[in-house]
C-alpha distance (Angstrom), angle and dihedral (degrees) to the residues before:
residue distance angle dihedral
M1 . . .
A2 3.75 . .
R3 3.77 120.6 .
V4 3.88 108.9 -126.0
H5 3.74 117.5 -162.7
V6 3.83 110.8 -148.9
P7 3.68 115.9 -141.2
F8 3.78 113.6 -115.3
D9 3.76 92.8 -119.8
L10 3.72 94.0 56.2
R11 3.89 99.9 40.1
H12 3.76 90.5 101.0
L13 3.89 86.3 68.2
A14 3.87 90.2 53.8
E15 3.87 97.1 51.3
G16 3.80 89.0 -94.8
L17 3.86 95.9 -61.2
A18 3.72 119.0 148.9
E19 3.81 96.0 -162.3
L20 3.73 136.0 31.6
E21 3.81 134.8 -167.0
V22 3.78 104.6 -138.6
P23 3.82 130.5 179.6
G24 3.75 120.9 -137.0
D25 3.80 138.2 121.8
D26 3.83 92.0 -146.2
Y27 3.68 143.8 9.9
R28 3.82 93.3 -83.2
G29 3.72 93.0 49.8
L30 3.77 92.0 46.7
M31 3.79 93.8 50.0
A32 3.78 90.5 46.3
A33 3.74 91.5 55.4
L34 3.87 92.1 45.6
G35 3.87 89.3 49.8
R36 3.84 91.7 51.9
R37 3.71 92.1 49.3
F38 3.85 98.7 39.7
P39 3.82 110.4 8.0
A40 3.88 96.5 -173.9
L41 3.90 91.3 47.3
G42 3.68 91.3 50.5
Q43 3.75 92.9 53.4
A44 3.72 95.2 43.8
L45 3.86 92.0 53.6
Q46 3.66 93.2 51.8
D47 3.77 94.7 45.6
D48 3.83 102.4 42.1
K49 3.76 111.2 19.2
A50 3.78 141.0 73.2
F51 3.80 115.8 -128.2
V52 3.86 116.0 -121.4
L53 3.81 118.5 -170.7
D54 3.75 119.8 -170.6
G55 3.81 91.6 -22.6
E56 3.79 95.3 -46.7
I57 3.72 123.1 111.9
I58 3.78 108.0 -133.2
D59 3.79 114.9 -152.1
A60 3.86 98.1 -169.5
P61 3.85 105.6 24.3
L62 3.82 99.1 166.4
L63 3.78 95.7 108.7
E64 3.76 97.0 23.9
A65 3.83 113.8 133.2
V66 3.81 118.5 -129.6
G67 3.74 120.7 -153.7
P68 3.76 126.8 -139.5
H69 3.80 91.3 -110.3
S70 3.86 96.7 36.5
E71 3.84 120.5 136.0
V72 3.90 112.9 -136.1
H73 3.75 125.1 -162.9
F74 3.70 132.7 174.2
L75 3.77 121.1 -149.7
P76 3.82 133.6 -175.4
R77 3.71 112.0 -88.8
I78 3.82 114.3 -111.1
G79 3.74 120.6 -144.1
G80 3.71 125.2 -155.8
G81 3.73 146.6 131.8
């Protein structure tokens, strides 16, 4: 299972947990598992955060594979031009 690091500002949506072990072979499966366990957290992560997999920011993660030992982070989206 992937290790998901919960952003500090959203930990209240995950019962205060900083890390979660989450099943899923890809981004969609991972987010579905998060959404089942913590619906508000799953939605907030999809709406407001960038997806970082094993240290790499993934711009279009929908089909991105997630390994059983992957580290997943969510960072604030940065706008610019």
